[in-house]
Structures are given as C-alpha cells and as structure tokens.
C-alpha atoms as an extended CHARMM CRD file, in Angstrom:
* protein
*
        90  EXT
         1         1  MET       CA            132.0470000000       74.3550000000      137.0850000000  PROA      1               0.0000000000
         2         2  SER       CA            132.9770000000       72.6400000000      140.3280000000  PROA      2               0.0000000000
         3         3  GLU       CA            133.0230000000       68.9240000000      141.0900000000  PROA      3               0.0000000000
         4         4  HSD       CA            129.8070000000       67.0670000000      141.6720000000  PROA      4               0.0000000000
         5         5  PRO       CA            129.0030000000       66.5800000000      145.3600000000  PROA      5               0.0000000000
         6         6  SER       CA            129.3070000000       63.1800000000      146.9640000000  PROA      6               0.0000000000
         7         7  HSD       CA            126.1370000000       61.3180000000      147.8140000000  PROA      7               0.0000000000
         8         8  SER       CA            127.9300000000       58.5620000000      149.7050000000  PROA      8               0.0000000000
         9         9  GLU       CA            125.8640000000       59.2910000000      152.8270000000  PROA      9               0.0000000000
        10        10  GLN       CA            122.9190000000       57.8430000000      150.8980000000  PROA      10              0.0000000000
        11        11  LEU       CA            124.5600000000       54.4320000000      150.4850000000  PROA      11              0.0000000000
        12        12  PRO       CA            123.3400000000       53.0050000000      153.8330000000  PROA      12              0.0000000000
        13        13  ARG       CA            119.7970000000       54.0940000000      152.9780000000  PROA      13              0.0000000000
        14        14  LEU       CA            120.0880000000       52.5380000000      149.5280000000  PROA      14              0.0000000000
        15        15  ASN       CA            121.4120000000       49.3240000000      151.0490000000  PROA      15              0.0000000000
        16        16  ARG       CA            118.4390000000       49.2300000000      153.4290000000  PROA      16              0.0000000000
        17        17  ALA       CA            116.0360000000       49.7530000000      150.5230000000  PROA      17              0.0000000000
        18        18  ALA       CA            117.7780000000       46.9830000000      148.5770000000  PROA      18              0.0000000000
        19        19  GLY       CA            117.3360000000       44.7090000000      151.5960000000  PROA      19              0.0000000000
        20        20  GLN       CA            113.6580000000       45.6080000000      151.7360000000  PROA      20              0.0000000000
        21        21  ILE       CA            113.2890000000       44.7350000000      148.0570000000  PROA      21              0.0000000000
        22        22  GLU       CA            114.9450000000       41.3610000000      148.6600000000  PROA      22              0.0000000000
        23        23  GLY       CA            112.4620000000       40.8020000000      151.4780000000  PROA      23              0.0000000000
        24        24  ILE       CA            109.5770000000       41.6440000000      149.1670000000  PROA      24              0.0000000000
        25        25  LYS       CA            110.8750000000       39.1810000000      146.5940000000  PROA      25              0.0000000000
        26        26  ARG       CA            110.9340000000       36.5220000000      149.3190000000  PROA      26              0.0000000000
        27        27  MET       CA            107.4020000000       37.4240000000      150.3680000000  PROA      27              0.0000000000
        28        28  ILE       CA            106.1780000000       37.0430000000      146.7990000000  PROA      28              0.0000000000
        29        29  GLY       CA            108.0160000000       33.7490000000      146.4270000000  PROA      29              0.0000000000
        30        30  GLU       CA            106.3830000000       32.4840000000      149.6170000000  PROA      30              0.0000000000
        31        31  GLY       CA            102.9430000000       33.5990000000      148.4500000000  PROA      31              0.0000000000
        32        32  GLN       CA            102.3600000000       35.9750000000      151.3430000000  PROA      32              0.0000000000
        33        33  TYR       CA             99.2590000000       38.1210000000      151.7010000000  PROA      33              0.0000000000
        34        34  CYS       CA             98.9140000000       40.8680000000      149.0670000000  PROA      34              0.0000000000
        35        35  VAL       CA             98.3070000000       43.6430000000      151.5940000000  PROA      35              0.0000000000
        36        36  ASP       CA            101.5150000000       42.7660000000      153.4400000000  PROA      36              0.0000000000
        37        37  ILE       CA            103.4560000000       42.9070000000      150.1650000000  PROA      37              0.0000000000
        38        38  LEU       CA            101.8480000000       46.2310000000      149.2590000000  PROA      38              0.0000000000
        39        39  THR       CA            102.7460000000       47.6270000000      152.6810000000  PROA      39              0.0000000000
        40        40  GLN       CA            106.3900000000       46.7200000000      152.1470000000  PROA      40              0.0000000000
        41        41  LEU       CA            106.3490000000       48.1410000000      148.6180000000  PROA      41              0.0000000000
        42        42  ARG       CA            105.0280000000       51.4180000000      150.0090000000  PROA      42              0.0000000000
        43        43  ALA       CA            107.8120000000       51.4600000000      152.6020000000  PROA      43              0.0000000000
        44        44  VAL       CA            110.4760000000       51.0170000000      149.9050000000  PROA      44              0.0000000000
        45        45  ARG       CA            108.8680000000       53.6940000000      147.7900000000  PROA      45              0.0000000000
        46        46  SER       CA            108.9190000000       56.0810000000      150.7440000000  PROA      46              0.0000000000
        47        47  ALA       CA            112.5690000000       55.2930000000      151.4810000000  PROA      47              0.0000000000
        48        48  LEU       CA            113.5430000000       55.9430000000      147.8640000000  PROA      48              0.0000000000
        49        49  LYS       CA            111.5770000000       59.2000000000      147.8540000000  PROA      49              0.0000000000
        50        50  THR       CA            113.5260000000       60.3520000000      150.9230000000  PROA      50              0.0000000000
        51        51  ILE       CA            116.8110000000       59.5610000000      149.1730000000  PROA      51              0.0000000000
        52        52  GLU       CA            115.6380000000       61.2810000000      146.0010000000  PROA      52              0.0000000000
        53        53  LEU       CA            114.7090000000       64.4580000000      147.8670000000  PROA      53              0.0000000000
        54        54  SER       CA            118.0270000000       64.4900000000      149.6830000000  PROA      54              0.0000000000
        55        55  VAL       CA            119.9640000000       64.1960000000      146.4150000000  PROA      55              0.0000000000
        56        56  LEU       CA            117.8060000000       66.9280000000      144.8790000000  PROA      56              0.0000000000
        57        57  GLU       CA            118.3780000000       69.1860000000      147.8850000000  PROA      57              0.0000000000
        58        58  THR       CA            122.1340000000       68.6710000000      147.5910000000  PROA      58              0.0000000000
        59        59  HSD       CA            121.9020000000       69.4490000000      143.8870000000  PROA      59              0.0000000000
        60        60  MET       CA            120.0830000000       72.6980000000      144.5530000000  PROA      60              0.0000000000
        61        61  LYS       CA            122.4110000000       73.7280000000      147.3740000000  PROA      61              0.0000000000
        62        62  SER       CA            125.6620000000       72.9480000000      145.5910000000  PROA      62              0.0000000000
        63        63  CYS       CA            125.4020000000       72.4390000000      141.8490000000  PROA      63              0.0000000000
        64        64  LEU       CA            122.8370000000       75.1580000000      141.2500000000  PROA      64              0.0000000000
        65        65  THR       CA            124.3960000000       77.5670000000      143.7060000000  PROA      65              0.0000000000
        66        66  ASP       CA            127.7180000000       77.2310000000      141.8890000000  PROA      66              0.0000000000
        67        67  ARG       CA            126.1370000000       78.0090000000      138.5270000000  PROA      67              0.0000000000
        68        68  CYS       CA            123.1570000000       80.1560000000      139.4150000000  PROA      68              0.0000000000
        69        69  CYS       CA            122.6810000000       83.8250000000      138.9850000000  PROA      69              0.0000000000
        70        70  THR       CA            125.5390000000       84.5300000000      136.6030000000  PROA      70              0.0000000000
        71        71  GLY       CA            122.9340000000       85.6480000000      134.1120000000  PROA      71              0.0000000000
        72        72  GLU       CA            119.2160000000       85.6160000000      133.4880000000  PROA      72              0.0000000000
        73        73  LYS       CA            119.4480000000       82.9270000000      130.7920000000  PROA      73              0.0000000000
        74        74  GLN       CA            121.4940000000       80.6530000000      133.0270000000  PROA      74              0.0000000000
        75        75  ARG       CA            119.0840000000       81.1840000000      135.9320000000  PROA      75              0.0000000000
        76        76  ASP       CA            116.1360000000       80.3270000000      133.6840000000  PROA      76              0.0000000000
        77        77  ASP       CA            117.9560000000       77.2110000000      132.4760000000  PROA      77              0.0000000000
        78        78  GLN       CA            118.4650000000       76.1010000000      136.0780000000  PROA      78              0.0000000000
        79        79  ILE       CA            114.8120000000       76.6550000000      136.9240000000  PROA      79              0.0000000000
        80        80  THR       CA            113.8290000000       74.6530000000      133.8510000000  PROA      80              0.0000000000
        81        81  GLU       CA            116.1990000000       71.8680000000      134.9170000000  PROA      81              0.0000000000
        82        82  ILE       CA            114.6150000000       71.6650000000      138.3770000000  PROA      82              0.0000000000
        83        83  MET       CA            111.0890000000       71.7260000000      136.9830000000  PROA      83              0.0000000000
        84        84  THR       CA            111.9500000000       68.9700000000      134.5090000000  PROA      84              0.0000000000
        85        85  LEU       CA            113.3780000000       66.8380000000      137.3130000000  PROA      85              0.0000000000
        86        86  LEU       CA            110.3410000000       67.3580000000      139.5100000000  PROA      86              0.0000000000
        87        87  LYS       CA            107.9290000000       66.4750000000      136.7000000000  PROA      87              0.0000000000
        88        88  LYS       CA            109.9800000000       63.4920000000      135.5890000000  PROA      88              0.0000000000
        89        89  TYR       CA            110.1810000000       61.8930000000      139.0110000000  PROA      89              0.0000000000
        90        90  GLU       CA            106.7600000000       62.7050000000      140.3920000000  PROA      90              0.0000000000
C-alpha cells in the first residue's frame, strides 16, 4: 500500500476554525446573546464539515484508488469502510 496523502492544505482552514472557537469562548465568557453564539457555532460546524469532506474526497481518490478493485472482497471492504465513515460522522 502506498503512503497516506498529505492533508497539510487543510491546516489554514483548521487554524481559522480554531480561531472561531476561541472567539466563541470569548463570547460565552462575555455573556453575549445566545443567537449570536449559535450563529458562530454553526459557522464552525460548517467549516469543519468542509474540511471533513475534503479529507474524505482525498481518501477516496488516493487511498481507495490504490487499493480498490483488486478483488471483489477488497472492493466490498472499501465500500463498507466508506459507509461506516459516512454513518459515523453524519
């Protein structure tokens, strides 16, 4: 099996999300309006979902492509792996 792909291009996005979380912590500490906090939480959740989908896409394009289709059992195992990931993180 080949090396795992790099996801370093996701680091700036993760840093932004971490900054958003720090901002939310500040908002809570300052007692800001609940709806404003919820709006920021939704934004972080959306950012993390974008990162998650990008990592999953890379996984399917590289890791699965490298291992896929060498046999029916292996293909079925890969499909099961993807389905498990999707169910786990939904």
